[in-house]
VOBA-1610 file (N, C-alpha, C; in pm, whole numbers, padded with zeros to 5 digits, always signed):
BEGIN
Met+00083-00122-00001Met+00000-00002+00003Met+00086+00124-00002Thr+00065+00213-00092Thr+00140+00339-00100Thr+00072+00446-00016Leu+00148+00507+00075Leu+00099+00607+00159Leu+00129+00749+00101Ala+00025+00828+00091Ala+00046+00966+00040Ala-00041+01059+00113Ala-00003+01187+00114Ala-00082+01290+00181Ala-00225+01294+00111Pro-00330+01296+00186Pro-00466+01299+00131Pro-00492+01425+00045Arg-00561+01407-00065Arg-00601+01517-00147Arg-00690+01619-00067Ala-00763+01568+00027Ala-00856+01654+00101Ala-00784+01762+00180Leu-00654+01759+00190Leu-00581+01864+00258Leu-00592+01997+00184Ala-00630+01990+00057Ala-00653+02114-00015Ala-00776+02190+00039Asp-00858+02119+00115Asp-00978+02179+00173Asp-00964+02217+00320Val-00841+02201+00371Val-00807+02237+00509Val-00736+02372+00508Asp-00805+02467+00568Asp-00753+02609+00570Asp-00713+02651+00711Phe-00622+02749+00715Phe-00589+02813+00842Phe-00535+02952+00815Val-00524+03028+00923Val-00464+03161+00911Val-00365+03174+01030Leu-00263+03253+01011Leu-00165+03283+01116Leu-00167+03436+01137Val-00198+03473+01264Val-00213+03615+01294Val-00111+03652+01405Asp-00042+03760+01387Asp+00050+03816+01488Asp-00018+03934+01557Phe-00040+03920+01685Phe-00099+04027+01770Phe+00012+04103+01838Thr+00016+04230+01822Thr+00117+04317+01886Thr+00061+04367+02019Leu+00133+04329+02128Leu+00091+04374+02263Leu+00185+04475+02315Glu+00139+04588+02371Glu+00223+04688+02432Glu+00201+04686+02581Phe+00303+04659+02662Phe+00287+04647+02804Phe+00263+04784+02867Gln+00173+04781+02963Gln+00136+04904+03036Gln+00205+04909+03171Glu+00292+04808+03199Glu+00364+04800+03325Glu+00480+04705+03303Ala+00577+04712+03393Ala+00687+04618+03389Ala+00641+04476+03418Phe+00695+04379+03342Phe+00652+04237+03353Phe+00760+04144+03314Asp+00784+04044+03395Asp+00882+03935+03363Asp+00803+03821+03299Phe+00819+03804+03170Phe+00747+03707+03090Phe+00837+03587+03074Asp+00807+03476+03147Asp+00892+03354+03139Asp+00804+03239+03093Leu+00867+03119+03078Leu+00798+03005+03028Leu+00681+02963+03115Pro+00693+02957+03251Pro+00569+02919+03329Pro+00454+03014+03306Arg+00479+03147+03294Arg+00373+03240+03273Arg+00316+03224+03129Leu+00403+03190+03033Leu+00358+03167+02901Leu+00258+03048+02896Leu+00293+02940+02966Leu+00208+02820+02962Leu+00085+02826+03055Arg+00080+02928+03144Arg-00031+02941+03231Arg-00137+03045+03185Val-00121+03082+03057Val-00218+03186+03004Val-00359+03130+02986Arg-00374+03004+02989Arg-00499+02941+02962Arg-00608+02991+03058Arg-00581+02988+03189Arg-00679+03028+03286Arg-00723+03171+03269Asp-00620+03261+03253Asp-00661+03406+03244Asp-00728+03436+03111Leu-00684+03361+03002Leu-00749+03390+02872Leu-00898+03341+02875Arg-00922+03227+02939Arg-01061+03181+02947Arg-01144+03276+03034Ala-01086+03324+03143Ala-01157+03424+03226Ala-01195+03550+03150Ala-01099+03594+03065Ala-01126+03711+02983Ala-01233+03679+02878Gly-01235+03556+02827Gly-01337+03511+02734Gly-01474+03514+02794Leu-01485+03467+02918Leu-01613+03466+02989Leu-01658+03615+03009Leu-01569+03703+03041Leu-01602+03841+03064Leu-01653+03906+02932Thr-01591+03869+02822Thr-01620+03934+02690Thr-01738+03863+02616Leu-01737+03735+02619Leu-01834+03656+02539Leu-01952+03603+02617Gly-01936+03596+02749Gly-02039+03534+02831Gly-02011+03383+02831Asp-02104+03310+02895Asp-02083+03165+02907Asp-02180+03087+02810Gly-02214+03150+02697Gly-02299+03085+02603Gly-02222+03018+02488Glu-02294+03018+02373Glu-02240+02945+02255Glu-02111+03007+02199Ala-02100+03142+02205Ala-01977+03204+02155Ala-01857+03160+02232Phe-01866+03153+02365Phe-01752+03110+02447Phe-01724+02964+02416Ala-01831+02878+02412Ala-01808+02737+02391Ala-01741+02715+02253Ala-01784+02789+02151Ala-01732+02773+02017Ala-01585+02797+02019Leu-01539+02895+02091Leu-01398+02935+02091Leu-01312+02849+02182Phe-01362+02815+02304Phe-01279+02749+02403Phe-01314+02602+02423Asp-01447+02563+02407Asp-01491+02428+02441Asp-01580+02377+02331Pro-01519+02347+02211Pro-01599+02292+02099Pro-01677+02170+02141Pro-01799+02152+02097Pro-01879+02040+02138Pro-01834+01909+02073Leu-01869+01799+02135Leu-01838+01668+02079Leu-01918+01645+01951Ser-01866+01559+01868Ser-01939+01523+01744Ser-02068+01452+01779Thr-02167+01471+01695Thr-02293+01398+01712Thr-02289+01257+01656Asp-02181+01221+01595Asp-02163+01087+01537Asp-02095+01000+01642Pro-02165+00900+01695Pro-02106+00809+01798Pro-01975+00747+01748Ala-01968+00706+01622Ala-01845+00643+01575Ala-01728+00743+01579Ala-01755+00870+01541Ala-01651+00971+01544Ala-01601+01001+01686Val-01698+00994+01782Val-01657+01020+01922Val-01553+00911+01967Lys-01571+00786+01917Lys-01478+00680+01954Lys-01343+00696+01877Arg-01349+00744+01756Arg-01233+00747+01670Arg-01139+00866+01698Phe-01194+00980+01738Phe-01121+01097+01751Phe-01112+01150+01891Gln-01015+01232+01917Gln-00998+01296+02050Gln-01110+01394+02073Arg-01129+01422+02201Arg-01227+01534+02230Arg-01175+01663+02166Pro-01263+01735+02094Pro-01217+01852+02020Pro-01152+01958+02114Gly-01033+02005+02069Gly-00972+02113+02139Gly-01006+02244+02073Pro-00971+02359+02133Pro-00997+02486+02068Pro-00942+02496+01932Ser-01004+02571+01846Ser-00960+02580+01704Ser-00850+02682+01683Phe-00800+02741+01791Phe-00681+02830+01781Phe-00562+02758+01853Val-00448+02801+01812Val-00320+02747+01874Val-00228+02861+01890Ile-00187+02888+02014Ile-00088+02994+02039Ile+00051+02935+02013His+00125+02997+01917His+00258+02945+01889His+00357+03020+01975Pro+00419+02957+02065Pro+00515+03024+02155Pro+00652+03045+02092Asp+00714+03154+02131Asp+00850+03182+02088Asp+00929+03210+02217Leu+01020+03120+02252Leu+01092+03129+02377Leu+01185+03261+02373Ala+01211+03311+02260Ala+01289+03438+02254Ala+01208+03554+02308Leu+01075+03541+02324Leu+00994+03642+02383Leu+00998+03640+02539Cys+01054+03534+02594Cys+01054+03528+02740Cys+01169+03621+02786Asp+01128+03730+02843Asp+01224+03839+02878Asp+01158+03929+02981Ala+01233+04022+03034Ala+01187+04125+03125Ala+01144+04248+03041Tyr+01016+04287+03050Tyr+00965+04395+02972Tyr+00937+04514+03060Glu+00954+04633+03006Glu+00925+04758+03073Glu+00798+04818+03015Glu+00741+04913+03083Glu+00622+04981+03032Glu+00653+05042+02895Gly+00566+05016+02798Gly+00586+05064+02660Gly+00655+04968+02568Asp+00720+04866+02625Asp+00776+04761+02538Asp+00667+04679+02467Gln+00698+04634+02350Gln+00601+04558+02267Gln+00644+04411+02253Met+00549+04326+02230Met+00569+04183+02213Met+00471+04133+02110Ser+00510+04045+02023Ser+00423+03988+01924Ser+00385+03845+01959Leu+00256+03824+01963Leu+00206+03685+01994Leu+00147+03627+01868Ser+00199+03516+01827Ser+00153+03445+01706Ser+00046+03342+01740Val-00067+03344+01666Val-00177+03256+01694Val-00231+03200+01559Leu-00249+03065+01559Leu-00302+03000+01438Leu-00452+02981+01465Phe-00534+03005+01359Phe-00680+02976+01364Phe-00708+02875+01253Trp-00767+02764+01296Trp-00771+02642+01216Trp-00914+02616+01168Gly-00932+02596+01038Gly-01058+02555+00981Gly-01168+02654+01017Arg-01278+02604+01074Arg-01391+02691+01109Arg-01353+02795+01212Gly-01243+02771+01279Gly-01197+02864+01381Gly-01160+02998+01325Ile-01139+03007+01196Ile-01107+03134+01134Ile-01214+03240+01164Gln-01344+03195+01166Gln-01451+03286+01189Gln-01451+03342+01328Phe-01371+03286+01423Phe-01367+03333+01559Phe-01250+03425+01586Leu-01186+03469+01481Leu-01072+03557+01493Leu-01111+03688+01568Gly-01223+03749+01529Gly-01267+03867+01598Gly-01296+03846+01743Ala-01363+03732+01777Ala-01393+03700+01917Ala-01268+03685+01996Phe-01167+03621+01934Phe-01040+03599+02003Phe-00971+03737+02029Ala-00975+03825+01930Ala-00915+03958+01948Ala-00982+04035+02059Glu-01118+04031+02072Glu-01181+04096+02177Glu-01145+04034+02313Thr-01133+03902+02315Thr-01091+03835+02437Thr-00950+03881+02474Leu-00863+03894+02380Leu-00726+03937+02406Leu-00723+04082+02460Arg-00809+04168+02404Arg-00824+04306+02459Arg-00863+04305+02604Ala-00960+04218+02637Ala-01005+04206+02776Ala-00894+04154+02867Leu-00819+04058+02816Leu-00705+04003+02890Leu-00600+04115+02918Gly-00587+04204+02824Gly-00492+04312+02843Gly-00526+04399+02966Gly-00651+04418+02993Gly-00695+04496+03108Gly-00674+04428+03241Ser-00676+04294+03238Ser-00659+04219+03362Ser-00519+04166+03383Gly-00442+04154+03273Gly-00300+04106+03283Gly-00287+03966+03235Leu-00169+03935+03186Leu-00139+03805+03133Leu-00139+03694+03238Asn-00102+03727+03361Asn-00093+03623+03462Asn-00121+03679+03605Arg-00234+03629+03657Arg-00270+03665+03796Arg-00266+03818+03822Gly-00321+03894+03728Gly-00332+04035+03747Gly-00205+04112+03714Glu-00104+04047+03666Glu+00023+04112+03627Glu+00039+04103+03477Gly+00117+04200+03423Gly+00139+04199+03280Gly+00025+04260+03201Arg-00026+04376+03247Arg-00133+04442+03172Arg-00074+04500+03042Phe-00152+04494+02936Phe-00107+04538+02806Phe-00224+04594+02725Glu-00187+04659+02614Glu-00289+04705+02519Glu-00260+04638+02384Leu-00361+04591+02322Leu-00349+04536+02187Leu-00343+04653+02088Thr-00228+04661+02015Thr-00204+04776+01930Thr-00211+04743+01777Ala-00201+04618+01739Ala-00204+04584+01600Ala-00232+04437+01573Met-00281+04403+01458Met-00300+04264+01418Met-00257+04251+01270Ala-00174+04156+01241Ala-00127+04134+01103Ala-00134+03981+01072Ala-00175+03946+00955Ala-00184+03807+00915Ala-00081+03778+00810Arg-00035+03651+00815Arg+00073+03612+00718Arg+00009+03571+00583Lys+00064+03624+00476Lys+00020+03589+00345Lys+00098+03472+00287Pro+00048+03404+00184Pro+00130+03307+00116Pro+00259+03371+00070Gly+00369+03311+00103Gly+00500+03364+00071Gly+00570+03428+00196Gly+00491+03445+00303Gly+00553+03496+00429Gly+00531+03642+00462Asp+00493+03724+00360Asp+00475+03866+00391Asp+00348+03882+00484Gln+00338+04001+00541Gln+00229+04027+00629Gln+00127+04122+00572Gln+00002+04097+00606Gln-00107+04183+00573Gln-00169+04246+00698Trp-00164+04375+00711Trp-00219+04442+00829Trp-00371+04427+00831Leu-00425+04381+00945Leu-00565+04369+00960Leu-00627+04489+01038Trp-00541+04540+01131Trp-00585+04656+01213Trp-00468+04712+01280Lys-00465+04839+01302Lys-00367+04906+01384Lys-00433+05006+01478Arg-00369+05033+01590Arg-00424+05128+01683Arg-00442+05264+01622Gly-00557+05329+01644Gly-00582+05459+01585Gly-00670+05446+01462Arg-00691+05325+01413Arg-00779+05305+01300Arg-00909+05244+01347Ser-01013+05275+01275Ser-01145+05213+01311Ser-01140+05062+01280Ala-01204+04985+01364Ala-01201+04842+01348Ala-01309+04798+01248Gly-01269+04761+01130Gly-01361+04709+01030Gly-01360+04556+01031Pro-01420+04497+00929Pro-01424+04349+00920Pro-01280+04294+00910Leu-01253+04187+00980Leu-01121+04122+00976Leu-01125+04018+00866Val-01048+04046+00758Val-01046+03957+00642Val-00904+03912+00622Pro-00861+03806+00692Pro-00720+03762+00680Pro-00697+03678+00553Pro-00576+03676+00499Pro-00549+03585+00392Pro-00554+03440+00437Ile-00618+03355+00359Ile-00631+03214+00397Ile-00513+03130+00343Leu-00466+03041+00425Leu-00359+02952+00381Leu-00412+02812+00374Ser-00386+02745+00267Ser-00423+02608+00250Ser-00322+02514+00306Ala-00361+02411+00384Ala-00270+02318+00439Ala-00189+02247+00328Ala-00257+02214+00216Ala-00184+02150+00108Ala-00078+02240+00046Trp-00115+02367+00028Trp-00016+02463-00026Trp+00097+02483+00070Trp+00068+02491+00198Trp+00168+02519+00302Trp+00271+02398+00302Leu+00222+02277+00293Leu+00305+02162+00295Leu+00399+02163+00170Glu+00340+02199+00056Glu+00420+02203-00071Glu+00524+02309-00065Ser+00505+02410+00015Ser+00603+02520+00023Ser+00726+02479+00110Leu+00716+02371+00186Leu+00824+02323+00274Leu+00919+02236+00201Pro+01045+02229+00243Pro+01138+02131+00184Pro+01085+01990+00204Val+01104+01906+00103Val+01065+01762+00116Val+01142+01696+00229Leu+01070+01628+00312Leu+01137+01558+00424Leu+01209+01433+00369Gly+01331+01418+00400Gly+01411+01301+00354Gly+01401+01185+00449Glu+01496+01096+00439Glu+01492+00975+00524Glu+01559+00997+00661Gln+01596+01121+00693Gln+01644+01153+00822Gln+01572+01284+00865Ala+01543+01293+00992Ala+01472+01418+01048Ala+01505+01428+01194Cys+01479+01548+01244Cys+01489+01575+01384Cys+01365+01650+01433Leu+01309+01596+01539Leu+01193+01659+01605Leu+01246+01720+01735Glu+01228+01855+01743Glu+01279+01924+01858Glu+01164+01990+01934Phe+01136+01945+02056Phe+01032+01996+02142Phe+01084+02112+02217Val+01026+02232+02198Val+01076+02352+02258Val+00995+02396+02377Thr+00871+02352+02390Thr+00796+02370+02513Thr+00746+02237+02555Pro+00728+02214+02689Pro+00693+02075+02743Pro+00568+02021+02677Ala+00577+01897+02638Ala+00463+01825+02585Ala+00420+01721+02688Arg+00308+01740+02749Arg+00257+01646+02848Arg+00171+01546+02774Leu+00226+01424+02752Leu+00156+01317+02680Leu+00124+01208+02772Leu-00003+01164+02773Leu-00052+01061+02870Leu-00087+00934+02792Ser-00033+00823+02834Ser-00066+00693+02780Ser-00124+00606+02888Gln-00250+00569+02872Gln-00326+00496+02976Gln-00323+00565+03112Gly-00334+00697+03104Gly-00336+00779+03224Gly-00206+00808+03288Arg-00096+00763+03226Arg+00039+00786+03282Arg+00123+00871+03186Pro+00203+00959+03242Pro+00292+01039+03154Pro+00385+00952+03072Leu+00409+00991+02950Leu+00506+00924+02868Leu+00642+00991+02889Phe+00726+00930+02972Phe+00853+00989+03011Phe+00967+00968+02910Arg+00967+00852+02842Arg+01074+00821+02754Arg+01019+00756+02624Pro+00964+00842+02537Pro+00899+00783+02420Pro+01000+00745+02314Thr+00955+00650+02233Thr+01021+00618+02103Thr+00942+00693+01995Phe+00993+00687+01875Phe+00916+00749+01768Phe+00783+00678+01750Ala+00784+00544+01762Ala+00660+00466+01741Ala+00560+00500+01851Ser+00602+00526+01970Ser+00504+00560+02075Ser+00463+00706+02073Leu+00544+00792+02013Leu+00514+00935+02000Leu+00422+00959+01882Phe+00437+00884+01773Phe+00366+00912+01650Phe+00212+00908+01663Pro+00156+00810+01746Pro+00009+00810+01757Pro-00044+00939+01816Phe+00026+01013+01900Phe-00019+01140+01949Phe-00030+01242+01836Ile+00069+01239+01745Ile+00067+01331+01632Ile-00049+01293+01536Leu-00063+01166+01510Leu-00169+01120+01421Leu-00309+01159+01475Arg-00331+01139+01605Arg-00461+01165+01664Arg-00484+01318+01669Arg-00386+01394+01700Arg-00399+01542+01706Arg-00436+01595+01567Val-00368+01554+01469Val-00393+01608+01333Val-00532+01565+01279Thr-00560+01433+01289Thr-00688+01391+01230Thr-00803+01441+01314Ser-00789+01452+01446Ser-00897+01500+01526Ser-00926+01651+01501Met-00820+01730+01489Met-00840+01871+01462Met-00902+01895+01321Ile-00862+01818+01227Ile-00922+01829+01092Ile-01067+01782+01093His-01104+01678+01167His-01238+01634+01173His-01322+01733+01244Ala-01277+01782+01359Ala-01356+01870+01441Ala-01380+02006+01381His-01283+02063+01314His-01290+02201+01273His-01290+02217+01117Cys-01275+02108+01048Cys-01287+02117+00902Cys-01389+02022+00842Gly-01441+01933+00930Gly-01548+01839+00890Gly-01502+01731+00797Leu-01370+01691+00804Leu-01316+01597+00708Leu-01258+01479+00787Glu-01274+01358+00736Glu-01203+01239+00790Glu-01104+01203+00682Ile-00980+01232+00708Ile-00878+01225+00602Ile-00804+01092+00605Ile-00813+01017+00713Ile-00754+00882+00721Ile-00855+00786+00761Ala-00897+00689+00676Ala-00997+00593+00710Ala-00938+00487+00797Asp-00814+00444+00776Asp-00752+00337+00848Asp-00615+00380+00898Pro-00597+00405+01029Pro-00468+00454+01073Pro-00361+00349+01085Arg-00395+00220+01068Arg-00298+00116+01091Arg-00175+00117+00995Pro-00198+00142+00865Pro-00078+00150+00778Pro+00018+00262+00817Trp-00036+00374+00865Trp+00046+00486+00908Trp+00123+00447+01035Gln+00061+00380+01121Gln+00127+00337+01246Gln+00236+00232+01215Arg+00209+00144+01118Arg+00306+00050+01079Arg+00433+00122+01021Ala+00405+00217+00937Ala+00511+00291+00878Ala+00599+00361+00986Ala+00531+00418+01085Ala+00605+00481+01198Ala+00689+00379+01274Gly+00640+00256+01284Gly+00711+00151+01354Gly+00842+00109+01284Glu+00854+00146+01155Glu+00975+00113+01079Glu+01081+00219+01092Val+01051+00332+01157Val+01147+00442+01170Val+01243+00410+01286Leu+01372+00431+01260Leu+01474+00398+01358Leu+01518+00531+01427Ile+01561+00511+01554Ile+01609+00626+01630Ile+01760+00638+01626Leu+01805+00752+01581Leu+01949+00778+01573Leu+01998+00838+01705Gly+01914+00919+01769Gly+01950+00979+01898Gly+01825+01028+01969Asn+01814+00993+02096Asn+01698+01031+02174Asn+01741+01116+02290Glu+01721+01248+02276Glu+01760+01340+02381Glu+01639+01404+02450Leu+01525+01334+02430Leu+01401+01385+02500Leu+01413+01362+02647His+01374+01455+02729His+01373+01439+02871His+01254+01517+02933Trp+01221+01481+03052Trp+01108+01539+03123Trp+01151+01670+03190Gln+01075+01775+03172Gln+01110+01904+03236Gln+00990+01953+03311Asp+01006+01962+03443Asp+00900+02022+03529Asp+00904+02173+03515Trp+00782+02236+03503Trp+00776+02377+03496Trp+00679+02444+03593Arg+00607+02363+03666Arg+00514+02414+03761Arg+00484+02318+03876Thr+00465+02366+03997Thr+00431+02286+04110Thr+00285+02315+04148Leu+00205+02213+04154Leu+00065+02215+04198Leu+00055+02175+04339Asp-00032+02249+04417Asp-00059+02209+04555Asp-00187+02123+04557Gly-00167+01999+04598Gly-00282+01901+04602Gly-00298+01849+04749Gln-00401+01764+04766Gln-00428+01705+04889Gln-00316+01613+04936Ala-00252+01552+04834Ala-00146+01458+04867Ala-00007+01533+04873Gly-00012+01662+04873Gly+00114+01739+04878Gly+00149+01800+04740Pro+00263+01866+04729Pro+00303+01928+04606Pro+00320+01828+04494Gln+00277+01864+04375Gln+00288+01779+04260Gln+00354+01855+04145Glu+00460+01803+04092Glu+00530+01865+03982Glu+00458+01839+03848Leu+00447+01945+03771Leu+00376+01937+03638Leu+00484+01967+03532Gly+00490+01883+03433Gly+00590+01906+03328Gly+00559+01838+03200Gly+00660+01818+03115Gly+00643+01757+02987Gly+00775+01731+02922Leu+00765+01671+02804Leu+00885+01638+02729Leu+00943+01753+02651Val+01072+01770+02661Val+01146+01869+02577Val+01273+01797+02526Gly+01335+01858+02427Gly+01458+01804+02371Gly+01441+01761+02226Arg+01537+01679+02182Arg+01542+01638+02043Arg+01531+01486+02028Leu+01465+01446+01914Leu+01461+01308+01876Leu+01501+01301+01733Arg+01619+01239+01705Arg+01670+01221+01566Arg+01636+01085+01517Val+01576+01076+01401Val+01526+00950+01346Val+01563+00936+01196Glu+01551+00813+01148Glu+01573+00787+01005Glu+01488+00665+00966Gly+01449+00666+00839Gly+01373+00552+00784Gly+01318+00582+00646Glu+01297+00481+00568Glu+01250+00500+00431Glu+01105+00549+00434Ser+01033+00526+00540Ser+00892+00572+00551Ser+00878+00719+00597Leu+00988+00779+00637Leu+00978+00918+00685Leu+00921+01012+00583Pro+00962+01013+00457Pro+00904+01107+00360Pro+00754+01099+00352Cys+00695+00977+00358Cys+00549+00973+00350Cys+00479+01015+00477Leu+00552+01016+00585Leu+00495+01065+00714Leu+00511+01210+00739Gly+00593+01275+00647Gly+00631+01412+00664Gly+00512+01507+00682Trp+00404+01487+00599Trp+00288+01585+00611Trp+00227+01579+00751Leu+00217+01463+00815Leu+00164+01450+00943Leu+00254+01516+01049Leu+00384+01497+01034Leu+00480+01558+01129Leu+00474+01706+01120His+00467+01761+00997His+00461+01904+00979His+00333+01964+01033Leu+00217+01902+00998Leu+00090+01951+01048Leu+00082+01946+01204Gly+00144+01840+01260Gly+00150+01825+01401Gly+00228+01943+01464Ser+00329+01987+01395Ser+00410+02100+01449Ser+00327+02231+01447Leu+00233+02241+01355Leu+00142+02353+01349Leu+00048+02352+01464Leu-00002+02233+01501Leu-00112+02219+01598Leu-00062+02189+01742Gln+00065+02146+01752Gln+00125+02115+01882Gln+00059+01996+01955Leu+00121+01945+02059Leu+00080+01819+02115Leu+00055+01826+02263Gly-00033+01741+02314Gly-00053+01716+02452Gly-00143+01817+02521Lys-00149+01802+02652Lys-00235+01889+02735Lys-00189+02035+02721Gly-00282+02125+02694Gly-00247+02268+02679Gly-00189+02300+02546Ala-00205+02217+02447Ala-00136+02240+02318Ala-00189+02372+02254Ser-00317+02406+02275Ser-00375+02529+02214Ser-00317+02653+02282Phe-00257+02633+02401Phe-00215+02748+02484Phe-00059+02754+02490Gly+00012+02688+02399Gly+00153+02704+02394Gly+00233+02580+02430Ala+00174+02481+02488Ala+00243+02355+02528Ala+00266+02265+02409Gly+00370+02178+02414Gly+00391+02077+02317Gly+00430+02133+02180Cys+00498+02245+02180Cys+00543+02306+02045Cys+00669+02233+02004Tyr+00673+02186+01882Tyr+00793+02119+01830Tyr+00820+02164+01687Arg+00943+02144+01646Arg+00985+02180+01510Arg+01035+02053+01445Val+01021+02049+01313Val+01071+01934+01230Val+01183+01992+01142Asp+01298+01934+01156Asp+01414+01973+01070Asp+01468+01849+00996Ala+01510+01871+00873Ala+01570+01760+00797Ala+01706+01732+00854
//
C-alpha cells in the first residue's frame, strides 16, 4: 500500500495572525507564565463573550454528534493554537512591545474577531494573575509567501477582519521535502499521557500516535473531514522508523498544591533524531503536528515542536 498525503488537505484552511501587545507595566514574561495563560484567557473570554455558545465555540467545542466519530477522535480542542516563541521570554518595561503568534484552524477562522476581543479584555486584567497588563495595538496576518497583511492598527477604526487564507496542502508544498532523516525538537513541554500515565521516555513509534490523533482530530472537528480511514498503515510505517538519537527528557515547569502534597507538572522537551524509508510519506503528518502542537495545553503554547531535515 502506498501512503500519500490525502487530497482533502486542499480543503483544510488556516490563518496565522500576529497580535502586537504593548505592556502597560513592567512584567517578567517567562515560560511558566507563558504556559499558564489558559486560565486568564478563558476568564477574559467569559467576561467578553459570556458563558453561552460564543464562548463554547472558541474554548470548548462540542463533541461530534456521530457516535463512531466520538470513539475514533480525540475530544475537540480549541480551534486556535498559540505558537510560543521562547525568545519572547524576557523582562519587559512599560511601553515595550511583544508579538504573539496565533493560528486559527478551519472553522476557527470565523472566531478571529472574538479572540481579538478576548485578548483586549485580557490586556486589562493582565497576562498572569493580574500582572502583565497590556494594550492590543495591531494585528497582522501572514500571506502566502511569508509577507504580512495588516488587519488593524491602533488609531484606525475596527472594520471586518479579512485575513489571507492559507491552504494546508499549499503550506506543505512550500516546505522542503522531508528526507529519510529528520529531527523533532520539542521547545515547550509536551505532556503526553498513555493509559493515564505520563510518557517519560517515548520512542518515535510511541510518539507518532499522538501526532496522528491530534492532526486527524483537529481536521475532523474544525474542517469536517475524515482524512484517514484506516490509521494502521500509518502506524506500521512509523514503527519502521529507527532512532538515531533520543535526547528527549522530562522538564517540570510548575508545582501544583494538592491534597497529597506538592505535585510537579511538566512535559517532554529536547530532540529526537530519526531515520527511515517511510519518513518522507509521514512528513505531512509531522509538519501539521508541528502547527497544531501536542498534549495537554497544546492550544495554549504547550507541546510546541519543530521538524528539521
